[in-house]
N, CA, C and O of each residue as an XYZ file, in Angstrom:
316
protein
N       0.909     -1.083      0.021
C      -0.045      0.129      0.068
C       1.087      1.228     -0.163
O       2.278      1.229      0.149
N       0.344      2.099     -0.778
C       1.620      2.973     -1.107
C       1.099      4.240      0.017
O       0.002      4.125      0.564
N       1.848      5.245      0.250
C       1.246      6.657      1.413
C       1.411      7.949      0.448
O       2.057      8.076     -0.592
N       0.509      8.961      1.241
C       0.746     10.242      0.975
C       1.265     11.065      1.577
O       1.010     12.219      1.232
N       2.280     10.836      2.812
C       2.822     10.860      3.740
C       4.914     11.022      3.602
O       5.894     10.331      3.881
N       4.605     12.434      2.979
C       6.016     12.557      2.371
C       6.867     12.906      3.436
O       6.544     12.989      4.621
N       8.337     13.168      2.778
C       9.194     13.389      3.878
C       9.207     14.837      4.509
O       9.771     15.158      5.556
N       8.422     15.703      3.606
C       8.434     17.127      4.361
C       7.566     16.979      5.553
O       7.750     17.557      6.624
N       6.411     15.990      5.223
C       5.349     16.021      6.182
C       5.873     15.494      7.745
O       5.574     15.978      8.836
N       6.817     14.252      7.417
C       7.366     13.921      8.604
C       8.301     14.691      9.243
O       8.566     14.719     10.445
N       8.687     15.194      8.513
C      10.080     16.348      8.990
C       9.039     17.527      9.611
O       9.426     18.105     10.628
N       7.823     17.878      9.075
C       7.252     18.882      9.887
C       6.815     18.121     11.227
O       6.932     18.852     12.211
N       6.276     16.659     11.551
C       5.649     16.182     12.404
C       6.739     16.300     13.379
O       6.487     16.778     14.485
N       8.302     15.790     12.986
C       9.132     15.159     14.268
C       9.369     17.213     14.888
O       9.126     17.496     16.061
N       9.715     18.032     14.141
C       9.854     19.441     14.495
C       8.621     19.685     15.285
O       8.946     20.041     16.418
N       7.240     19.630     15.121
C       6.283     19.763     16.125
C       6.252     19.195     17.649
O       5.938     19.794     18.677
N       6.815     17.409     17.409
C       6.670     16.846     18.693
C       7.886     16.775     19.675
O       7.809     16.431     20.854
N       9.214     17.219     18.897
C      10.567     17.246     19.361
C      10.773     18.229     20.380
O      11.748     18.235     21.132
N       9.695     19.187     20.394
C      10.292     20.292     21.455
C      11.456     21.087     21.344
O      11.894     22.061     21.957
N      11.791     20.473     20.493
C      13.112     21.636     20.027
C      12.803     22.819     19.622
O      13.731     23.628     19.633
N      11.613     23.243     19.202
C      11.537     24.410     18.467
C      10.845     25.041     19.203
O      10.511     24.606     20.305
N      10.509     26.123     18.777
C       9.142     27.298     19.370
C       8.931     28.175     18.651
O       8.629     29.273     19.120
N       9.039     27.940     17.056
C       8.292     28.937     15.972
C       7.036     28.474     15.595
O       6.450     29.090     14.705
N       6.679     27.809     15.946
C       5.123     27.261     15.546
C       3.518     28.146     15.951
O       3.277     28.659     17.044
N       2.929     28.137     15.193
C       1.660     29.440     16.046
C       0.425     28.608     15.279
O       0.389     27.950     14.240
N      -0.588     28.964     16.315
C      -2.131     28.942     15.536
C      -2.039     29.978     14.459
O      -1.526     31.071     14.699
N      -2.691     29.563     12.860
C      -2.915     31.053     12.834
C      -4.428     30.848     11.400
O      -4.740     30.264     10.363
N      -4.815     31.713     12.288
C      -6.402     31.914     11.506
C      -7.146     32.030      9.452
O      -6.910     32.917      8.632
N      -7.348     31.737      9.412
C      -7.107     31.391      7.695
C      -8.331     31.067      7.302
O      -9.265     30.813      8.064
N      -8.381     31.064      5.627
C      -9.469     30.517      4.944
C      -9.144     28.945      4.394
O      -7.941     28.806      4.171
N      -9.797     27.965      4.177
C      -9.389     27.349      2.942
C     -10.353     27.055      2.144
O     -11.342     26.658      2.761
N     -10.510     27.093      0.714
C     -11.436     27.064     -0.252
C     -12.829     28.214      0.373
O     -14.026     28.105      0.105
N     -12.218     29.183      1.178
C     -13.728     30.137      1.114
C     -14.130     29.590      2.711
O     -15.156     30.038      3.221
N     -13.589     28.965      3.193
C     -14.348     28.495      4.988
C     -13.437     28.541      5.842
O     -12.305     28.065      5.915
N     -14.253     29.363      6.672
C     -12.780     29.459      7.931
C     -11.863     28.408      8.344
O     -12.136     27.361      7.758
N     -11.168     28.334      8.903
C     -10.203     27.123      9.141
C      -8.748     27.789      9.655
O      -8.345     28.916      9.369
N      -8.212     27.001     10.314
C      -7.029     27.085     11.105
C      -5.877     26.370     10.929
O      -6.012     25.158     10.761
N      -4.599     26.908     10.927
C      -3.426     26.022     10.552
C      -2.267     26.253     11.510
O      -2.200     27.264     12.209
N      -1.501     25.438     11.518
C      -0.211     24.808     12.321
C       0.729     25.773     11.126
O       0.827     25.462      9.939
N       1.306     26.874     11.708
C       2.543     27.593     11.086
C       3.514     27.300     11.489
O       3.495     26.815     12.620
N       4.984     27.454     10.716
C       5.819     27.879     11.245
C       6.015     29.373     10.876
O       5.506     29.885      9.879
N       6.845     30.064     11.822
C       7.071     31.370     11.774
C       8.792     31.513     11.711
O       9.699     30.959     12.331
N       8.747     32.530     10.650
C      10.658     32.449     10.405
C      10.784     33.939     10.488
O       9.963     34.706      9.985
N      11.915     34.334     11.186
C      11.838     35.639     11.201
C      12.492     36.498      9.985
O      12.807     35.996      8.906
N      12.614     37.570     10.251
C      12.932     38.034      8.962
C      14.945     37.876      8.783
O      15.799     38.370      9.519
N      15.077     37.257      7.890
C      16.092     37.053      7.183
C      17.115     38.248      6.761
O      18.334     38.261      6.925
N      16.436     39.072      6.276
C      16.839     40.560      5.545
C      16.720     41.902      5.952
O      16.516     42.140      7.143
N      16.832     42.927      5.024
C      16.263     44.107      5.495
C      14.400     44.350      5.485
O      13.629     45.085      6.103
N      14.289     43.533      4.667
C      13.146     43.585      3.936
C      12.042     44.044      5.477
O      11.293     45.007      5.312
N      12.018     43.330      6.857
C      11.132     43.060      7.975
C      10.211     41.974      7.830
O       9.766     41.459      8.856
N       9.844     41.532      6.653
C       9.000     40.665      6.633
C       9.588     39.013      7.492
O      10.664     38.422      7.574
N       8.142     38.775      8.016
C       8.647     37.192      8.460
C       7.795     36.462      7.643
O       6.863     36.841      6.933
N       8.344     35.141      7.889
C       7.766     34.266      6.727
C       7.047     33.151      7.621
O       7.469     32.492      8.572
N       5.886     33.177      7.012
C       4.461     31.985      7.743
C       4.246     30.773      6.460
O       3.457     30.858      5.519
N       5.147     29.715      6.735
C       4.977     28.600      6.163
C       3.838     27.425      7.067
O       4.062     26.939      8.176
N       2.563     27.178      6.160
C       1.720     26.399      6.590
C       2.199     25.166      6.808
O       2.986     24.762      5.952
N       1.903     24.296      7.895
C       2.128     22.918      8.133
C       1.040     21.962      7.307
O       1.062     21.258      6.297
N       0.046     22.363      8.360
C      -1.239     21.618      8.545
C      -2.478     22.586      8.871
O      -2.601     23.605      9.550
N      -3.211     21.928      8.201
C      -4.607     22.497      8.356
C      -5.661     21.928      9.011
O      -5.811     20.706      9.003
N      -6.510     22.767      9.654
C      -7.914     21.990     10.058
C      -8.734     21.689      9.110
O      -8.620     22.011      7.928
N      -9.809     20.898      9.729
C     -10.686     20.035      8.834
C     -11.797     20.927      8.826
O     -12.381     21.327      9.833
N     -12.090     21.249      7.532
C     -13.359     21.905      7.501
C     -14.611     21.034      6.728
O     -14.431     20.047      6.015
N     -16.140     21.763      7.111
C     -17.174     20.684      6.854
C     -16.794     20.397      5.427
O     -16.415     19.226      5.443
N     -16.731     20.709      4.610
C     -16.402     20.542      3.066
C     -15.509     19.708      2.749
O     -15.507     19.320      1.580
N     -14.509     19.196      3.672
C     -13.164     17.919      3.328
C     -14.216     16.540      3.640
O     -15.325     16.538      4.174
N     -13.582     15.639      3.206
C     -14.343     15.158      3.082
C     -12.595     13.757      3.377
O     -12.030     13.019      2.570
N     -12.437     13.918      4.309
C     -10.995     12.476      4.866
C     -11.312     11.026      5.337
O     -11.908     10.715      6.368
N     -10.747     10.116      4.290
C     -11.191      8.733      3.454
C      -9.778      8.292      4.120
O      -8.912      9.098      4.462
N      -9.709      7.270      4.212
C      -8.414      6.494      4.081
C      -8.191      5.755      2.532
O      -9.042      5.904      1.655
N      -6.593      4.713      2.248
C      -6.900      4.502      0.996
C      -7.631      4.054      0.261
O      -7.837      4.377     -0.909
N      -8.386      2.773      1.261
C      -9.400      2.320      0.783
C     -10.946      2.961      0.782
O     -11.929      2.220      0.813
N     -11.038      4.215      0.750
C     -12.085      5.123      1.036
C     -13.098      5.299      1.892
O     -14.206      5.760      1.615
N     -12.582      4.804      3.293
C     -13.484      4.575      4.609
C     -13.312      5.849      4.742
O     -12.287      6.507      4.562
N     -14.484      6.224      5.106
C     -14.456      7.462      5.982
C     -13.922      7.696      7.049
O     -14.034      6.703      7.769
N     -13.065      8.997      7.839
C     -12.908      8.877      8.669
C     -13.886      8.635      9.974
O     -14.968      9.147      9.687
N     -13.944      7.977     11.484
C     -14.384      7.153     11.806
C     -15.659      6.340     11.529
O     -16.623      6.024     12.227
N     -15.352      6.146     10.412
C     -16.314      4.709      9.583
C     -15.969      3.574      9.882
O     -14.805      3.461     10.266
N     -16.756      2.433      9.827
C     -16.320      0.949     10.132
C     -15.259      0.743      8.676
O     -15.140      1.560      7.764
N     -14.591     -0.552      8.795
C     -13.980     -0.841      8.345
C     -14.844     -1.707      6.902
O     -14.179     -2.259      6.025
Protein backbone atom coordinates (compact mmCIF):
# COMPACT_ATOMS: atom_id res chain seq x y z
CA UNK A 1 0.00 0.00 0.00
CA UNK A 2 1.36 3.42 -0.90
CA UNK A 3 1.24 6.45 1.37
CA UNK A 4 0.52 10.14 0.89
CA UNK A 5 2.92 11.00 3.71
CA UNK A 6 5.86 12.80 2.15
CA UNK A 7 9.28 13.37 3.74
CA UNK A 8 8.43 17.03 4.41
CA UNK A 9 5.33 15.89 6.38
CA UNK A 10 7.52 13.65 8.52
CA UNK A 11 9.99 16.50 9.08
CA UNK A 12 7.21 18.90 10.10
CA UNK A 13 5.69 16.32 12.46
CA UNK A 14 9.06 15.57 14.06
CA UNK A 15 9.76 19.29 14.50
CA UNK A 16 6.35 19.83 16.13
CA UNK A 17 6.65 16.89 18.51
CA UNK A 18 10.35 17.12 19.41
CA UNK A 19 10.08 20.19 21.62
CA UNK A 20 13.27 21.52 20.03
CA UNK A 21 11.57 24.40 18.21
CA UNK A 22 9.41 27.25 19.45
CA UNK A 23 8.51 29.02 16.22
CA UNK A 24 5.10 27.38 15.68
CA UNK A 25 1.75 29.14 15.88
CA UNK A 26 -1.93 28.65 15.24
CA UNK A 27 -2.97 30.84 12.32
CA UNK A 28 -6.54 31.82 11.50
CA UNK A 29 -7.14 31.39 7.77
CA UNK A 30 -9.58 30.30 5.07
CA UNK A 31 -9.53 27.10 3.00
CA UNK A 32 -11.62 27.30 -0.14
CA UNK A 33 -13.44 30.25 1.39
CA UNK A 34 -14.30 28.31 4.57
CA UNK A 35 -13.05 29.47 7.99
CA UNK A 36 -10.18 27.27 9.16
CA UNK A 37 -6.99 27.24 11.20
CA UNK A 38 -3.48 26.19 10.32
CA UNK A 39 -0.39 25.19 12.25
CA UNK A 40 2.39 27.34 10.83
CA UNK A 41 6.12 27.85 11.24
CA UNK A 42 7.07 31.49 11.68
CA UNK A 43 10.53 32.47 10.48
CA UNK A 44 11.88 35.90 11.48
CA UNK A 45 13.13 38.28 8.80
CA UNK A 46 16.44 37.20 7.31
CA UNK A 47 17.15 40.41 5.45
CA UNK A 48 16.32 44.05 5.63
CA UNK A 49 12.77 43.66 4.29
CA UNK A 50 11.46 43.04 7.83
CA UNK A 51 9.00 40.42 6.57
CA UNK A 52 8.27 37.32 8.62
CA UNK A 53 7.81 34.13 6.62
CA UNK A 54 4.72 32.11 7.57
CA UNK A 55 4.87 28.54 6.29
CA UNK A 56 1.70 26.43 6.64
CA UNK A 57 2.42 22.92 7.91
CA UNK A 58 -1.06 21.52 8.49
CA UNK A 59 -4.62 22.82 8.22
CA UNK A 60 -7.79 22.10 10.14
CA UNK A 61 -10.56 19.99 8.70
CA UNK A 62 -13.47 21.98 7.28
CA UNK A 63 -17.06 20.78 6.87
CA UNK A 64 -16.58 20.43 3.10
CA UNK A 65 -13.57 18.12 3.42
CA UNK A 66 -14.05 14.40 3.07
CA UNK A 67 -11.29 12.60 4.97
CA UNK A 68 -10.92 8.96 3.91
CA UNK A 69 -8.28 6.28 4.05
CA UNK A 70 -6.78 4.64 0.94
CA UNK A 71 -9.73 2.23 0.77
CA UNK A 72 -12.21 5.12 0.76
CA UNK A 73 -13.41 4.52 4.32
CA UNK A 74 -14.42 7.87 5.88
CA UNK A 75 -12.72 9.02 9.09
CA UNK A 76 -14.64 7.56 12.03
CA UNK A 77 -16.27 5.02 9.71
CA UNK A 78 -16.27 1.26 10.05
CA UNK A 79 -13.91 -0.81 7.92
